[in-house]
C-alpha positions as CSV (number, residue, x, y, z in Angstrom):
1,M,27.7,9.2,-45.4
2,R,26.8,7.3,-47.2
3,R,28.1,4.5,-48.4
4,A,28.0,3.7,-44.2
5,C,24.2,4.4,-44.3
6,R,24.7,1.7,-47.3
7,Q,26.6,-0.5,-45.1
8,Y,23.9,-0.4,-42.9
9,C,21.1,-0.4,-44.0
10,S,21.7,-3.1,-46.2
11,G,22.0,-6.5,-44.0
12,P,23.7,-7.3,-40.6
13,M,26.7,-8.1,-42.7
14,E,27.7,-5.7,-43.9
15,L,27.5,-3.9,-40.5
16,R,29.5,-7.5,-39.0
17,K,32.9,-6.5,-41.0
18,L,33.0,-3.3,-39.4
19,L,32.8,-4.8,-35.3
20,K,33.7,-7.2,-33.5
21,G,30.6,-7.8,-31.9
22,R,27.9,-8.7,-32.8
23,A,24.5,-7.4,-34.8
24,I,21.4,-9.4,-35.1
25,L,18.8,-8.0,-38.5
26,N,15.0,-8.3,-36.5
27,E,15.8,-9.1,-32.9
28,P,12.7,-10.0,-30.7
29,L,12.9,-7.6,-27.7
30,A,11.1,-9.9,-25.7
31,K,13.7,-12.2,-25.0
32,H,15.3,-8.8,-24.1
33,T,12.7,-7.6,-21.3
34,T,11.7,-8.2,-17.3
35,F,8.4,-8.3,-19.1
36,G,9.0,-11.1,-22.0
37,I,6.8,-8.3,-23.9
38,G,7.6,-7.0,-27.7
39,G,7.8,-7.1,-30.9
40,A,11.5,-7.1,-32.5
41,A,14.3,-4.3,-33.0
42,R,15.5,-4.0,-36.8
43,F,19.2,-4.2,-35.5
44,F,20.0,-5.3,-32.3
45,I,24.0,-5.2,-31.5
46,K,26.0,-6.0,-29.1
47,P,29.7,-3.7,-29.1
48,R,32.8,-5.8,-27.8
49,D,34.4,-2.9,-26.1
50,E,34.8,1.0,-26.1
51,E,36.7,1.0,-29.8
52,D,33.7,-0.8,-31.0
53,L,31.0,0.7,-29.7
54,K,33.0,4.6,-31.3
55,V,32.6,3.1,-34.5
56,L,29.3,2.1,-34.2
57,L,27.6,4.9,-33.2
58,G,29.5,6.9,-35.7
59,V,28.0,4.9,-38.9
60,L,24.2,5.1,-36.8
61,K,25.0,9.1,-36.6
62,K,26.4,8.8,-40.1
63,G,23.2,7.2,-42.0
64,K,20.9,9.4,-39.0
65,I,19.8,5.9,-37.6
66,R,18.1,6.2,-34.2
67,F,19.0,3.8,-31.6
68,L,18.1,3.2,-28.2
69,I,20.4,1.4,-25.0
70,I,19.0,-1.6,-23.0
71,G,20.4,-2.6,-20.0
72,S,18.5,-5.3,-18.2
73,G,15.4,-4.5,-19.7
74,S,13.7,-4.8,-16.7
75,N,12.4,-0.8,-17.3
76,I,11.2,-1.5,-20.7
77,L,7.7,-1.6,-22.6
78,V,8.0,-2.3,-25.9
79,S,5.5,-2.2,-28.4
80,D,3.8,-5.2,-30.3
81,K,5.1,-3.7,-33.8
82,G,8.6,-3.4,-32.1
83,V,11.5,-0.4,-32.3
84,K,12.3,0.5,-36.7
85,A,15.1,1.4,-34.8
86,A,19.0,-0.2,-34.1
87,V,18.7,-1.5,-30.0
88,I,22.5,-2.0,-28.5
89,S,23.1,-4.1,-25.5
90,L,26.7,-3.9,-23.7
91,S,26.6,-6.8,-22.0
92,A,29.8,-7.9,-23.6
93,P,32.7,-8.7,-20.3
94,F,34.6,-5.5,-21.8
95,F,31.9,-3.1,-20.8
96,C,30.5,-6.1,-17.3
97,A,34.1,-4.9,-15.1
98,I,34.3,-4.5,-11.8
99,K,37.1,-3.6,-9.3
100,A,37.5,-2.5,-5.8
101,G,39.7,0.7,-4.7
102,P,40.5,1.5,-0.4
103,A,37.5,3.3,-0.1
104,S,35.1,2.2,-3.6
105,I,34.0,0.4,-6.7
106,E,34.1,0.9,-10.0
107,A,31.6,-0.5,-12.4
108,G,30.6,-1.2,-16.1
109,A,28.1,0.1,-17.5
110,G,26.4,-3.4,-17.9
111,V,27.4,-4.7,-14.4
112,R,24.0,-6.7,-13.2
113,L,22.9,-4.6,-9.4
114,A,23.1,-8.1,-8.2
115,G,26.8,-8.4,-9.2
116,L,28.0,-5.5,-8.0
117,I,26.0,-6.0,-4.5
118,R,28.2,-9.6,-4.3
119,F,31.2,-8.0,-5.0
120,A,31.2,-5.5,-2.5
121,L,30.0,-8.3,0.1
122,R,33.2,-10.0,-1.8
123,K,34.8,-6.9,-0.6
124,N,33.7,-5.7,2.7
125,L,32.4,-3.0,1.2
126,S,29.2,-1.0,2.4
127,G,27.0,1.2,0.5
128,L,24.9,-0.3,-2.2
129,E,22.6,-3.0,0.0
130,F,19.8,-1.0,-0.6
131,L,19.8,-1.6,-4.4
132,S,19.3,-6.1,-3.1
133,G,16.5,-7.5,-5.1
134,I,16.4,-4.2,-7.5
135,P,16.7,-5.3,-11.5
136,G,18.8,-4.0,-13.5
137,T,22.2,-3.1,-14.7
138,V,24.2,-0.1,-13.5
139,G,23.3,2.2,-16.5
140,G,20.3,2.4,-16.5
141,A,19.8,2.2,-12.7
142,L,21.9,5.6,-13.4
143,V,19.6,6.8,-16.1
144,M,16.4,6.0,-14.0
145,N,18.4,7.7,-11.5
146,A,17.2,3.7,-9.3
147,G,16.2,3.4,-5.8
148,I,13.8,2.5,-3.2
149,S,11.8,4.6,-0.7
150,E,11.6,3.3,3.7
151,G,10.2,4.5,6.5
152,T,6.8,4.2,8.0
153,K,5.2,6.4,5.6
154,Q,7.7,6.2,3.0
155,H,8.8,9.2,2.3
156,I,12.5,8.4,3.0
157,Q,14.5,7.6,-1.1
158,R,16.7,6.2,-1.3
159,C,18.7,6.2,-4.6
160,I,21.7,4.4,-6.3
161,S,23.0,8.2,-7.2
162,D,23.5,8.9,-3.5
163,N,26.8,6.5,-4.1
164,L,28.0,7.9,-6.6
165,L,31.6,9.6,-7.2
166,C,31.8,9.7,-11.1
167,V,30.2,8.4,-14.6
168,K,32.6,7.6,-17.9
169,V,30.6,8.4,-20.7
170,L,30.8,8.4,-24.8
171,D,28.6,12.1,-26.0
172,A,26.7,12.6,-29.1
173,S,30.2,13.5,-30.5
174,G,31.8,10.7,-30.0
175,R,34.1,12.0,-26.6
176,I,35.2,10.0,-23.7
177,R,34.3,12.2,-21.1
178,N,34.8,12.4,-17.2
179,I,32.0,13.7,-14.8
180,L,31.3,14.7,-11.6
181,K,28.2,14.0,-9.8
182,K,27.5,17.5,-9.0
183,D,27.5,18.3,-12.3
184,I,25.1,16.1,-13.2
185,M,20.7,16.7,-12.9
186,F,19.9,14.1,-10.5
187,G,15.7,13.5,-9.4
188,Y,13.7,11.9,-8.0
189,R,13.6,8.1,-10.9
190,S,15.3,10.7,-13.4
191,S,18.5,12.4,-14.7
192,D,20.3,14.2,-17.4
193,L,22.6,10.6,-18.2
194,G,20.1,9.7,-21.4
195,R,21.7,12.8,-23.5
196,Y,25.1,10.3,-23.1
197,V,26.2,6.8,-23.5
198,I,27.4,5.1,-19.8
199,L,30.3,3.2,-19.7
200,S,31.3,3.0,-16.7
201,A,30.8,4.3,-12.8
202,R,32.6,5.2,-9.8
203,F,30.7,4.9,-6.2
204,R,31.8,5.9,-3.0
205,M,31.8,2.8,-0.4
206,R,32.6,1.9,3.3
207,H,34.7,-0.6,5.1
208,A,32.2,-3.1,6.7
209,P,32.0,-6.6,8.5
210,R,31.1,-9.1,5.2
211,K,27.8,-10.1,7.9
212,A,27.0,-7.3,8.6
213,I,26.3,-5.9,4.5
214,A,25.3,-9.9,4.2
215,E,22.3,-9.2,7.3
216,R,21.0,-6.1,5.5
217,V,21.4,-8.2,1.9
218,R,19.0,-10.4,3.3
219,G,17.0,-7.9,4.3
220,Y,16.2,-5.3,1.8
221,L,15.3,-8.7,0.1
222,A,13.2,-9.9,2.0
223,Y,11.0,-7.0,1.5
224,R,10.8,-6.5,-1.5
225,K,10.0,-10.2,-1.4
226,K,7.0,-9.4,1.0
227,M,5.8,-6.4,-0.9
228,H,5.9,-6.8,-4.6
229,G,6.6,-10.7,-4.9
230,W,8.4,-12.7,-8.2
231,A,6.2,-15.3,-9.3
232,A,5.2,-13.3,-12.9
233,R,7.0,-11.5,-15.4
234,S,6.8,-7.9,-14.6
235,A,8.6,-4.5,-15.5
236,G,8.9,-3.4,-11.8
237,C,6.7,-0.5,-10.8
238,V,4.9,1.2,-14.1
239,F,3.7,4.9,-12.3
240,K,6.1,6.8,-10.4
241,N,4.9,7.3,-6.5
242,P,3.8,11.3,-6.1
243,A,4.8,13.9,-4.0
244,G,3.6,13.0,-0.3
245,T,2.3,9.6,-0.7
246,S,2.6,6.0,-3.0
247,A,1.0,5.2,-6.3
248,G,0.7,1.8,-5.8
249,K,-1.8,2.6,-2.6
250,L,-3.6,5.1,-4.6
251,I,-4.5,2.8,-7.6
252,D,-4.9,0.7,-4.8
253,M,-7.2,2.9,-2.7
254,C,-9.5,2.7,-6.6
255,G,-9.8,-0.6,-6.3
256,L,-8.2,-1.9,-8.9
257,K,-5.9,-4.3,-7.6
258,G,-6.0,-8.1,-10.0
259,I,-7.6,-6.7,-12.7
260,I,-6.9,-9.0,-15.9
261,R,-6.8,-7.4,-19.8
262,G,-6.0,-10.3,-21.6
263,G,-2.7,-11.7,-20.5
264,A,-2.1,-9.0,-18.4
265,Q,-2.8,-8.8,-15.1
266,I,-2.5,-5.4,-12.1
267,S,-1.0,-7.1,-9.3
268,G,-3.0,-8.5,-6.3
269,K,-0.1,-8.3,-4.2
270,H,1.1,-4.1,-5.0
271,A,-1.0,-3.0,-7.1
272,N,1.8,0.0,-9.3
273,F,2.4,-3.6,-10.9
274,I,1.4,-4.9,-14.1
275,L,2.4,-8.6,-14.8
276,N,2.7,-11.1,-17.6
277,T,1.0,-13.6,-16.7
278,G,1.7,-15.8,-20.0
279,K,0.9,-13.9,-22.7
280,A,0.7,-10.3,-22.3
281,T,0.6,-8.1,-25.4
282,A,2.4,-4.1,-24.8
283,A,-1.4,-3.1,-25.8
284,D,-3.3,-4.7,-22.8
285,V,-0.8,-3.3,-20.8
286,L,-1.1,-0.2,-22.3
287,Y,-4.2,-0.2,-21.5
288,L,-4.3,-1.3,-17.2
289,M,-1.9,1.8,-17.5
290,G,-4.8,4.1,-19.2
291,V,-7.2,2.3,-17.0
292,M,-4.9,3.0,-13.5
293,R,-4.4,6.8,-14.8
294,K,-7.9,8.1,-15.9
295,R,-9.1,6.0,-12.0
296,V,-6.6,7.6,-9.9
297,K,-6.9,10.7,-11.8
298,Q,-10.9,10.8,-11.1
299,K,-10.8,9.9,-7.6
300,F,-8.2,11.8,-6.2
301,G,-6.9,14.4,-9.3
302,I,-3.5,13.4,-8.9
303,T,-2.4,12.8,-12.7
304,L,0.2,9.8,-12.5
305,E,3.3,9.4,-14.7
306,P,4.9,6.6,-16.0
307,E,8.2,5.5,-14.7
308,I,8.9,2.9,-17.1
309,R,10.0,4.0,-20.7
310,I,8.1,2.7,-23.2
311,W,9.5,2.6,-26.4
312,R,7.3,2.9,-29.5
313,N,8.4,3.3,-33.6
């Protein structure tokens, strides 16, 4: 155990001897998040395959080193001081494989949602079009049960778990398991999958004409562009929607659209988005989040719950 810890802690050169993938010291995480904000990770590691990942997690466990999994970095705010942890990226080709079954798709944890939807379109498989325009990877989307609110009052929830059949994971003991959907606890923008490392997932699909699928994809993309806009960097919705209402609507009713703190701004288009206008810091974003929560609590008596994950030491 001491040897493994010394090998890990002494630098990436030693860790590279144990792994086939890449190990980078003090990697700025701003480069790996859609916010473009945050300090460095102690180590940034890209395992090459499943066996490489198992070796890595074994070393981290023996050395009692905290690790975090990053996908596309679309739902994360990293502290300006970074994180004293190993950040693991499952972006190697092994974790980005996709294959189609008769009425299903199996996708690796590192597959981007946009790529998943394009693959489904080519195979004339329908069911996941509502994920169009949502940044992220399959693994990250499952952990947070990503989805959309639809209907005139935004009361209809569609989530990635709706189409899930099973998930392949690596558990804390290093064992690979296949977990059926019925054995996973899903909630609104939540799941209990965070205790595992997701390797891949299989989704139930149905055959449909390619033209009809493409039309639905275009419709969802147009809706997201209209509602949110893509001009500036952000991490998506900052807060979860409270039961029966919209966080964005509550924040808007508090008159907070367009408020600026340093390089961060509450979006003028969708009040539940905070934008990095160029040189925002995590401190800027956290300040605006505090204002949003305080004002909504004062005006409506509702405590907003963060949807984005905040990485800090």
